[in-house]
N, C-alpha and C positions, 0 to 999 in steps of 0.2 A: 106133087113135089112143089115146095114153096120157092118162089122166085126171090132174087136178091132184094127187090123192092119190098116184098112182104117181110123179109127178115129185118130190114132196116126199120120198117114201120113198127114191127113187134118190139124191136130193141128200143125205139124212141118211146113207145107207150109204156114199156116197163120202167124206163128211166123217169118218165113223168109220174108214174105211180110212186116211185121212191121219193121224188120231190114232194109229192102230195102228203107223204107221211110227216114231213117237217115244215113245209111251206105251202099250204093249200092254195093261197092266192097266187103264188108264183106258178104252181102247176096249172091253175085255171087259165092263166095268160098264155102259157105254152100250148095248152090244148086248143085255145081259140085260134092261135096262129097255125097250128098243125091242120085244123079243119079248113083253113083257107088255102091249103096247098093245091087242092084241085082247081079252085078258081084261079089261082095265080098261074097254074100250068096250062089252063085252057085258054087264057088270054083275056085282055080287057077290050074296051071299045076301040082302042088304037091298034089292036091285034098284036100287042106286046105279050110275050109269054115267058114265064120262068121255065127253065129246064129243071129236071130233077137235081142235077148237079148244082145249079144256081140256088135252088131252094136249100139244099144241104149246106152250101157255103154260108147262108144266112142263118138257118135254123140251128144247125148242130153246135156252133159256138155258144149260142144262147142257152141251149140245153146243157152243154158242158158246164157253164158257169152256174146254172141253177142247181145242178147236181153237186158241184163243189160247195155251194152255200148250204145245201141240205146236209151234206156230210159234216160241215162245220157245226151246224145247229144240232145235229145228232150227237156229235162229240161233246158239245157244251152241255148236253142233257146229263152228262155224267159229273158235272161240276165245272167250276171256273177254270179257265186255262189262258195262257198267254199266247201271243201270235207265234213265237218260236215253238212252243209246245204243240200247238195245233199243226204247224207246218211239219214237224217231225212225225206226228201221229198220222197225218193224212198224206204224207209224201208230196207235199206241195211246197213251192218257194214261199218264204215269209212275205215277200211283197205281194204275191197273189192273195195270200190269206188276209193280209192287212187290207187290201182293196175290198175283199168280201166283207170283212168286219165293218168297214166304213159304210158299205151299202146296207148291211144288216142293222147297223145302228141308225141309219137314216130311216129305215123302215120300222124302227122301234122294236126290233126283235132281240137285240142284245144291248147290254150296258156294261159299265165297268163295275166289277165287284170289289176291286182293291188293287194292290200293287205288290209285286214280288221284285224287290230291288227297283230297277228302272222299268220293268215290264208291267204293263197294265194286264190285269186278269179280267177276262171278259166272261160274262155269264148270260145264259139264255133267259129271256123274260118269260 
């Protein structure tokens, strides 16, 4: 019988694999951090240790944002879309989508394909 920790690890790894399909570099960074979990939980030279909960509080939000960005990239693979269109399609708030778009543009993964009225249409590079 699998333990709760094994289920969480399996879920995290499946989410990282999804991220890898859209953002291989982002998935690699997440994997490196996940591999350090054991070291963080066993302690450092000062005998400071992360608990599993503390690790989750740091790692899981990073994973969540990476998955959201991967979903945006996946959606943009079907053609250009505006922030409101992406927000509706993904069930996210427009502000969150816009923050992800800014990060993806900073990484040179998306750019502006044109405009629909006042809304920029973003495309995947």
